[in-house]
MITI-224255 format. One record per atom (N, C-alpha, C): atom name; x negated, z negated, y. Coordinates in nm, 3 decimals, padded with zeros to 5 digits. Layout:
<recs>
REC atomo       x       z       y
REC    CA       X       Z       Y
...
</recs>
This chain:
<recs>
REC atomo       x       z       y
REC     N  02.878 -04.511 -02.924
REC    CA  02.934 -04.409 -03.040
REC     C  02.793 -04.368 -03.128
REC     N  02.663 -04.422 -03.093
REC    CA  02.559 -04.408 -03.135
REC     C  02.510 -04.520 -03.228
REC     N  02.628 -04.624 -03.239
REC    CA  02.598 -04.752 -03.290
REC     C  02.619 -04.721 -03.476
REC     N  02.537 -04.741 -03.571
REC    CA  02.559 -04.767 -03.687
REC     C  02.675 -04.833 -03.742
REC     N  02.719 -04.858 -03.678
REC    CA  02.915 -04.962 -03.709
REC     C  02.969 -04.782 -03.718
REC     N  02.981 -04.726 -03.613
REC    CA  03.086 -04.645 -03.605
REC     C  03.020 -04.490 -03.682
REC     N  02.909 -04.494 -03.697
REC    CA  02.921 -04.353 -03.850
REC     C  02.946 -04.443 -03.985
REC     N  02.888 -04.565 -03.964
REC    CA  02.963 -04.635 -04.087
REC     C  03.113 -04.595 -04.136
REC     N  03.160 -04.635 -04.039
REC    CA  03.285 -04.661 -04.074
REC     C  03.370 -04.491 -04.048
REC     N  03.271 -04.390 -04.003
REC    CA  03.349 -04.290 -04.026
REC     C  03.286 -04.203 -04.125
REC     N  03.211 -04.249 -04.217
REC    CA  03.116 -04.201 -04.340
REC     C  03.279 -04.251 -04.458
REC     N  03.269 -04.378 -04.406
REC    CA  03.409 -04.471 -04.508
REC     C  03.521 -04.448 -04.475
REC     N  03.588 -04.412 -04.398
REC    CA  03.712 -04.335 -04.379
REC     C  03.733 -04.223 -04.419
REC     N  03.636 -04.159 -04.389
REC    CA  03.630 -03.981 -04.461
REC     C  03.636 -03.989 -04.615
REC     N  03.603 -04.063 -04.644
REC    CA  03.588 -04.117 -04.819
REC     C  03.728 -04.153 -04.846
REC     N  03.759 -04.283 -04.803
REC    CA  03.903 -04.326 -04.829
REC     C  04.012 -04.227 -04.804
REC     N  03.997 -04.205 -04.652
REC    CA  04.129 -04.097 -04.639
REC     C  04.118 -03.963 -04.716
REC     N  04.043 -03.907 -04.764
REC    CA  04.042 -03.821 -04.828
REC     C  04.110 -03.848 -05.003
REC     N  04.106 -03.991 -05.023
REC    CA  04.160 -04.012 -05.152
REC     C  04.275 -04.025 -05.121
REC     N  04.351 -04.084 -05.012
REC    CA  04.430 -04.132 -04.979
REC     C  04.555 -03.975 -04.980
REC     N  04.487 -03.882 -04.915
REC    CA  04.534 -03.794 -04.864
REC     C  04.598 -03.691 -05.016
REC     N  04.485 -03.678 -05.117
REC    CA  04.510 -03.666 -05.246
REC     C  04.626 -03.706 -05.323
REC     N  04.602 -03.857 -05.313
REC    CA  04.746 -03.946 -05.360
REC     C  04.852 -03.913 -05.265
REC     N  04.876 -03.915 -05.193
REC    CA  04.982 -03.876 -05.058
REC     C  05.013 -03.717 -05.139
REC     N  04.932 -03.609 -05.154
REC    CA  04.990 -03.527 -05.222
REC     C  05.035 -03.534 -05.339
REC     N  05.039 -03.620 -05.429
REC    CA  05.081 -03.639 -05.588
REC     C  05.197 -03.667 -05.601
REC     N  05.211 -03.787 -05.458
REC    CA  05.346 -03.843 -05.450
REC     C  05.461 -03.784 -05.390
REC     N  05.399 -03.660 -05.325
REC    CA  05.536 -03.584 -05.257
REC     C  05.550 -03.498 -05.356
REC     N  05.530 -03.483 -05.455
REC    CA  05.554 -03.385 -05.534
REC     C  05.693 -03.367 -05.589
REC     N  05.786 -03.276 -05.620
REC    CA  05.940 -03.324 -05.594
REC     C  05.929 -03.344 -05.772
REC     N  05.852 -03.278 -05.830
REC    CA  05.856 -03.312 -05.971
REC     C  05.772 -03.465 -06.013
REC     N  05.742 -03.509 -05.941
REC    CA  05.672 -03.628 -06.012
REC     C  05.781 -03.741 -06.095
REC     N  05.748 -03.816 -06.188
REC    CA  05.805 -03.906 -06.210
REC     C  05.724 -04.034 -06.192
REC     N  05.793 -04.162 -06.213
REC    CA  05.737 -04.290 -06.122
REC     C  05.616 -04.337 -06.214
REC     N  05.605 -04.284 -06.351
REC    CA  05.534 -04.330 -06.448
REC     C  05.390 -04.284 -06.385
REC     N  05.378 -04.135 -06.337
REC    CA  05.217 -04.068 -06.319
REC     C  05.241 -04.111 -06.129
REC     N  05.365 -04.182 -06.024
REC    CA  05.316 -04.215 -05.933
REC     C  05.205 -04.323 -05.949
REC     N  05.257 -04.462 -06.049
REC    CA  05.222 -04.599 -06.071
REC     C  05.066 -04.593 -06.113
REC     N  05.022 -04.448 -06.190
REC    CA  04.888 -04.412 -06.238
REC     C  04.843 -04.376 -06.107
REC     N  04.865 -04.308 -06.008
REC    CA  04.809 -04.242 -05.904
REC     C  04.776 -04.384 -05.812
REC     N  04.895 -04.464 -05.767
REC    CA  04.798 -04.537 -05.681
REC     C  04.730 -04.662 -05.770
REC     N  04.749 -04.665 -05.885
REC    CA  04.627 -04.762 -05.959
REC     C  04.494 -04.690 -05.930
REC     N  04.503 -04.588 -05.967
REC    CA  04.385 -04.518 -05.953
REC     C  04.336 -04.499 -05.778
REC     N  04.407 -04.481 -05.687
REC    CA  04.358 -04.532 -05.547
REC     C  04.282 -04.602 -05.551
REC     N  04.378 -04.764 -05.618
REC    CA  04.348 -04.925 -05.582
REC     C  04.215 -04.948 -05.666
REC     N  04.186 -04.864 -05.757
REC    CA  04.061 -04.876 -05.821
REC     C  03.936 -04.780 -05.693
REC     N  03.992 -04.709 -05.663
REC    CA  03.900 -04.652 -05.582
REC     C  03.786 -04.749 -05.474
REC     N  03.954 -04.788 -05.424
REC    CA  03.889 -04.871 -05.317
REC     C  03.850 -04.998 -05.350
REC     N  03.874 -05.050 -05.416
REC    CA  03.801 -05.151 -05.523
REC     C  03.641 -05.151 -05.565
REC     N  03.593 -05.021 -05.538
REC    CA  03.494 -04.954 -05.563
REC     C  03.397 -04.949 -05.483
REC     N  03.503 -04.912 -05.327
REC    CA  03.401 -04.958 -05.198
REC     C  03.333 -05.070 -05.152
REC     N  03.436 -05.177 -05.231
REC    CA  03.386 -05.295 -05.161
REC     C  03.252 -05.321 -05.206
REC     N  03.171 -05.302 -05.343
REC    CA  03.009 -05.279 -05.313
REC     C  02.961 -05.144 -05.334
REC     N  03.018 -05.088 -05.233
REC    CA  02.927 -04.975 -05.164
REC     C  02.875 -04.957 -05.028
REC     N  02.875 -05.108 -04.983
REC    CA  02.807 -05.089 -04.853
REC     C  02.733 -05.042 -04.847
REC     N  02.607 -05.083 -04.894
REC    CA  02.446 -04.968 -04.927
REC     C  02.458 -04.865 -04.904
REC     N  02.535 -04.794 -05.000
REC    CA  02.547 -04.672 -05.020
REC     C  02.617 -04.608 -04.875
REC     N  02.714 -04.647 -04.841
REC    CA  02.737 -04.586 -04.693
REC     C  02.631 -04.668 -04.600
REC     N  02.558 -04.700 -04.589
REC    CA  02.454 -04.743 -04.516
REC     C  02.345 -04.631 -04.500
REC     N  02.336 -04.602 -04.673
REC    CA  02.224 -04.529 -04.657
REC     C  02.278 -04.373 -04.641
REC     N  02.362 -04.352 -04.620
REC    CA  02.474 -04.262 -04.566
REC     C  02.466 -04.172 -04.468
REC     N  02.497 -04.296 -04.326
REC    CA  02.496 -04.305 -04.212
REC     C  02.313 -04.288 -04.177
REC     N  02.229 -04.359 -04.250
REC    CA  02.084 -04.356 -04.199
REC     C  02.042 -04.240 -04.194
REC     N  02.124 -04.134 -04.328
REC    CA  02.045 -03.962 -04.339
REC     C  02.122 -03.915 -04.171
REC     N  02.205 -03.968 -04.141
REC    CA  02.256 -03.895 -04.026
REC     C  02.150 -03.881 -03.912
REC     N  02.057 -03.979 -03.932
REC    CA  01.974 -04.021 -03.817
REC     C  02.021 -04.005 -03.666
REC     N  02.152 -04.035 -03.612
REC    CA  02.188 -04.029 -03.478
REC     C  02.226 -04.161 -03.468
REC     N  02.237 -04.276 -03.570
REC    CA  02.257 -04.385 -03.540
REC     C  02.111 -04.494 -03.515
REC     N  02.148 -04.557 -03.404
REC    CA  02.028 -04.618 -03.382
REC     C  02.033 -04.805 -03.390
REC     N  02.114 -04.859 -03.397
REC    CA  02.115 -04.980 -03.402
REC     C  02.279 -05.032 -03.424
REC     N  02.269 -05.193 -03.455
REC    CA  02.398 -05.248 -03.481
REC     C  02.477 -05.298 -03.288
REC     N  02.567 -05.292 -03.285
REC    CA  02.635 -05.350 -03.172
REC     C  02.577 -05.527 -03.165
REC     N  02.557 -05.595 -03.262
REC    CA  02.524 -05.711 -03.273
REC     C  02.395 -05.753 -03.205
REC     N  02.315 -05.639 -03.201
REC    CA  02.172 -05.652 -03.221
REC     C  02.145 -05.651 -03.011
REC     N  02.271 -05.595 -02.977
REC    CA  02.204 -05.590 -02.835
REC     C  02.335 -05.725 -02.761
REC     N  02.352 -05.778 -02.823
REC    CA  02.520 -05.907 -02.797
REC     C  02.404 -06.032 -02.812
REC     N  02.415 -06.106 -02.703
REC    CA  02.352 -06.256 -02.727
REC     C  02.429 -06.355 -02.813
REC     N  02.367 -06.457 -02.895
REC    CA  02.414 -06.544 -03.000
REC     C  02.497 -06.659 -02.909
REC     N  02.624 -06.687 -02.942
REC    CA  02.693 -06.783 -02.892
REC     C  02.664 -06.913 -02.984
REC     N  02.686 -07.051 -02.934
REC    CA  02.686 -07.157 -02.992
REC     C  02.804 -07.200 -02.983
REC     N  02.822 -07.292 -03.093
REC    CA  03.002 -07.363 -03.104
REC     C  02.964 -07.494 -03.076
REC     N  03.047 -07.573 -03.023
REC    CA  03.067 -07.699 -03.021
REC     C  03.176 -07.734 -03.110
REC     N  03.153 -07.805 -03.177
REC    CA  03.197 -07.905 -03.264
REC     C  03.235 -08.075 -03.246
REC     N  03.391 -08.122 -03.217
REC    CA  03.408 -08.265 -03.187
REC     C  03.376 -08.316 -03.324
REC     N  03.275 -08.421 -03.304
REC    CA  03.332 -08.506 -03.437
REC     C  03.439 -08.632 -03.384
REC     N  03.416 -08.685 -03.262
REC    CA  03.488 -08.776 -03.249
REC     C  03.516 -08.775 -03.127
REC     N  03.634 -08.816 -02.987
REC    CA  03.660 -08.806 -02.872
REC     C  03.527 -08.839 -02.785
REC     N  03.391 -08.887 -02.815
REC    CA  03.305 -08.981 -02.772
REC     C  03.208 -08.875 -02.814
REC     N  03.162 -08.816 -02.933
REC    CA  03.074 -08.717 -02.944
REC     C  03.089 -08.619 -02.975
REC     N  02.975 -08.536 -02.966
REC    CA  03.004 -08.383 -02.932
REC     C  02.883 -08.348 -02.976
REC     N  02.836 -08.239 -03.096
REC    CA  02.709 -08.228 -03.170
REC     C  02.728 -08.057 -03.146
REC     N  02.588 -07.992 -03.088
REC    CA  02.612 -07.869 -03.091
REC     C  02.559 -07.794 -03.230
REC     N  02.616 -07.697 -03.268
REC    CA  02.582 -07.647 -03.401
REC     C  02.511 -07.523 -03.417
REC     N  02.415 -07.436 -03.411
REC    CA  02.396 -07.336 -03.426
REC     C  02.446 -07.246 -03.500
REC     N  02.481 -07.096 -03.477
REC    CA  02.534 -06.989 -03.497
REC     C  02.479 -06.956 -03.653
REC     N  02.459 -06.924 -03.756
REC    CA  02.416 -06.881 -03.902
REC     C  02.372 -06.797 -03.855
REC     N  02.234 -06.777 -03.860
REC    CA  02.156 -06.627 -03.903
REC     C  02.162 -06.605 -03.955
REC     N  02.233 -06.425 -03.951
REC    CA  02.265 -06.356 -04.025
REC     C  02.236 -06.221 -03.998
REC     N  02.165 -06.120 -04.134
REC    CA  02.112 -05.979 -04.037
REC     C  02.242 -05.921 -03.977
REC     N  02.198 -05.839 -03.909
REC    CA  02.320 -05.734 -03.841
REC     C  02.404 -05.657 -03.956
REC     N  02.359 -05.633 -04.005
REC    CA  02.411 -05.531 -04.139
REC     C  02.480 -05.630 -04.232
REC     N  02.432 -05.793 -04.271
REC    CA  02.530 -05.874 -04.313
REC     C  02.674 -05.922 -04.259
REC     N  02.623 -05.910 -04.139
REC    CA  02.732 -06.003 -04.063
REC     C  02.818 -05.886 -04.023
REC     N  02.746 -05.771 -03.983
REC    CA  02.882 -05.615 -04.018
REC     C  02.999 -05.635 -04.109
REC     N  02.903 -05.627 -04.205
REC    CA  02.953 -05.610 -04.377
REC     C  03.065 -05.741 -04.430
REC     N  03.043 -05.847 -04.394
REC    CA  03.096 -05.983 -04.353
REC     C  03.235 -05.974 -04.282
REC     N  03.170 -05.932 -04.181
REC    CA  03.299 -05.971 -04.054
REC     C  03.385 -05.857 -04.026
REC     N  03.339 -05.704 -04.060
REC    CA  03.434 -05.618 -04.066
REC     C  03.453 -05.529 -04.188
REC     N  03.361 -05.498 -04.263
REC    CA  03.352 -05.418 -04.368
REC     C  03.440 -05.466 -04.502
REC     N  03.399 -05.579 -04.491
REC    CA  03.494 -05.637 -04.607
REC     C  03.636 -05.678 -04.599
REC     N  03.673 -05.746 -04.429
REC    CA  03.821 -05.750 -04.431
REC     C  03.906 -05.608 -04.428
REC     N  03.817 -05.505 -04.363
REC    CA  03.905 -05.364 -04.394
REC     C  03.937 -05.358 -04.529
REC     N  03.863 -05.373 -04.655
REC    CA  03.915 -05.344 -04.764
REC     C  04.010 -05.419 -04.771
REC     N  03.958 -05.555 -04.796
REC    CA  04.074 -05.629 -04.841
REC     C  04.212 -05.628 -04.787
REC     N  04.235 -05.572 -04.646
REC    CA  04.382 -05.542 -04.625
REC     C  04.438 -05.445 -04.627
REC     N  04.351 -05.321 -04.678
REC    CA  04.408 -05.234 -04.772
REC     C  04.425 -05.237 -04.923
REC     N  04.350 -05.320 -05.015
REC    CA  04.361 -05.344 -05.130
REC     C  04.562 -05.458 -05.125
REC     N  04.504 -05.523 -05.010
REC    CA  04.674 -05.579 -05.006
REC     C  04.784 -05.502 -04.984
REC     N  04.741 -05.431 -04.870
REC    CA  04.897 -05.339 -04.807
REC     C  04.872 -05.224 -04.955
REC     N  04.792 -05.161 -05.057
REC    CA  04.812 -05.084 -05.164
REC     C  04.870 -05.167 -05.252
REC     N  04.839 -05.307 -05.265
REC    CA  04.919 -05.362 -05.399
REC     C  05.061 -05.415 -05.394
REC     N  05.091 -05.413 -05.242
REC    CA  05.267 -05.444 -05.213
REC     C  05.297 -05.310 -05.272
REC     N  05.287 -05.196 -05.224
REC    CA  05.310 -05.060 -05.284
REC     C  05.312 -04.994 -05.376
REC     N  05.203 -05.088 -05.442
REC    CA  05.223 -05.073 -05.603
REC     C  05.274 -05.108 -05.671
REC     N  05.332 -05.286 -05.637
REC    CA  05.441 -05.372 -05.722
REC     C  05.587 -05.302 -05.718
REC     N  05.591 -05.248 -05.572
REC    CA  05.720 -05.187 -05.562
REC     C  05.770 -05.057 -05.687
REC     N  05.642 -04.991 -05.714
REC    CA  05.647 -04.879 -05.776
REC     C  05.669 -04.929 -05.934
REC     N  05.621 -05.018 -05.948
REC    CA  05.578 -05.087 -06.072
REC     C  05.742 -05.130 -06.123
REC     N  05.770 -05.158 -05.964
REC    CA  05.928 -05.239 -06.027
REC     C  06.062 -05.144 -06.053
REC     N  06.012 -05.029 -05.995
REC    CA  06.089 -04.927 -06.041
REC     C  06.064 -04.843 -06.155
REC     N  05.917 -04.867 -06.199
REC    CA  05.881 -04.777 -06.298
REC     C  05.921 -04.891 -06.436
REC     N  05.925 -05.009 -06.413
REC    CA  05.950 -05.121 -06.508
REC     C  06.140 -05.101 -06.561
REC     N  06.206 -05.051 -06.442
REC    CA  06.383 -05.010 -06.494
REC     C  06.368 -04.905 -06.496
REC     N  06.295 -04.833 -06.447
REC    CA  06.371 -04.672 -06.492
REC     C  06.255 -04.590 -06.593
REC     N  06.172 -04.640 -06.573
REC    CA  05.995 -04.556 -06.627
REC     C  06.081 -04.465 -06.759
REC     N  06.166 -04.569 -06.842
REC    CA  06.159 -04.551 -06.991
REC     C  06.236 -04.392 -06.968
REC     N  06.293 -04.370 -06.874
REC    CA  06.391 -04.244 -06.883
REC     C  06.264 -04.123 -06.920
REC     N  06.137 -04.113 -06.838
REC    CA  06.114 -04.019 -06.897
REC     C  06.016 -04.022 -07.012
REC     N  06.024 -04.145 -07.080
REC    CA  05.954 -04.125 -07.211
REC     C  06.025 -04.126 -07.329
REC     N  06.174 -04.068 -07.284
REC    CA  06.258 -04.052 -07.408
REC     C  06.195 -03.994 -07.535
REC     N  06.147 -03.903 -07.546
REC    CA  06.112 -03.823 -07.614
REC     C  06.012 -03.894 -07.696
REC     N  05.916 -04.015 -07.657
REC    CA  05.795 -04.083 -07.711
REC     C  05.859 -04.204 -07.798
REC     N  05.961 -04.287 -07.714
REC    CA  05.985 -04.397 -07.771
REC     C  06.067 -04.408 -07.878
REC     N  06.077 -04.478 -07.959
REC    CA  06.143 -04.512 -08.063
REC     C  06.271 -04.531 -08.023
REC     N  06.367 -04.539 -08.126
REC    CA  06.497 -04.601 -08.080
REC     C  06.535 -04.727 -07.998
REC     N  06.482 -04.822 -08.081
REC    CA  06.496 -04.922 -08.072
REC     C  06.462 -04.979 -07.940
REC     N  06.317 -04.929 -07.870
REC    CA  06.290 -04.956 -07.746
REC     C  06.354 -04.905 -07.664
REC     N  06.428 -04.755 -07.665
REC    CA  06.507 -04.728 -07.552
REC     C  06.671 -04.837 -07.554
REC     N  06.728 -04.858 -07.686
REC    CA  06.811 -04.962 -07.649
REC     C  06.790 -05.071 -07.568
REC     N  06.655 -05.126 -07.600
REC    CA  06.635 -05.245 -07.505
REC     C  06.621 -05.247 -07.384
REC     N  06.551 -05.137 -07.342
REC    CA  06.521 -05.073 -07.203
REC     C  06.659 -05.046 -07.161
REC     N  06.753 -04.991 -07.215
REC    CA  06.897 -04.956 -07.138
REC     C  06.951 -05.094 -07.133
REC     N  06.956 -05.141 -07.248
REC    CA  07.037 -05.295 -07.214
REC     C  07.007 -05.403 -07.085
REC     N  06.862 -05.381 -07.057
REC    CA  06.769 -05.446 -06.951
REC     C  06.815 -05.396 -06.848
REC     N  06.850 -05.260 -06.812
REC    CA  06.936 -05.165 -06.743
REC     C  07.028 -05.220 -06.672
REC     N  07.125 -05.266 -06.770
REC    CA  07.261 -05.254 -06.773
REC     C  07.270 -05.414 -06.731
REC     N  07.193 -05.491 -06.773
REC    CA  07.155 -05.623 -06.724
REC     C  07.145 -05.626 -06.577
REC     N  07.053 -05.531 -06.511
REC    CA  07.033 -05.529 -06.387
REC     C  07.156 -05.512 -06.305
REC     N  07.232 -05.412 -06.352
REC    CA  07.328 -05.333 -06.271
REC     C  07.427 -05.341 -06.361
REC     N  07.467 -05.474 -06.328
REC    CA  07.602 -05.494 -06.458
REC     C  07.734 -05.454 -06.367
REC     N  07.721 -05.428 -06.215
REC    CA  07.831 -05.381 -06.187
REC     C  07.819 -05.275 -06.169
REC     N  07.747 -05.175 -06.182
REC    CA  07.763 -05.004 -06.153
REC     C  07.766 -04.923 -06.300
REC     N  07.673 -05.043 -06.413
REC    CA  07.703 -04.975 -06.574
REC     C  07.769 -05.066 -06.638
REC     N  07.792 -05.009 -06.747
REC    CA  07.852 -05.080 -06.858
REC     C  07.775 -04.986 -06.981
REC     N  07.775 -05.121 -07.128
REC    CA  07.733 -05.048 -07.251
REC     C  07.779 -04.939 -07.265
</recs>
């Protein structure tokens, strides 16, 4: 529990989950329109994207806590990787030397952010699909008549069994 990775993830997840909670509260509002939902999710995606470049800032925050001592990998031995070139030859290739901080960032921190962004992108695409189909309904007061007719006709084409002109 006193490893730097633990502290870094604690600080990181505190920031991420705080933002996710705020967006979740917005999305659960019964008066929410789909346009606002899309904007909220885009805002969350942007926030998560900025964390990719914030590794050093999180590291500094953990260092200020002063309860964390070292990376786990500093106490682990290095492995050698065997690569077969042909059935008769084998070459020993040493593992690339990286600092523990850089190794943790590349192998753990960035993949977590990538997965978060990927999952959020899937959710955002679903909301954008609904917004593209029905979002104009919330904008009737600001859209011109031509735009309303075009979007309504597109909706009729999509749901031709349920809607008619």
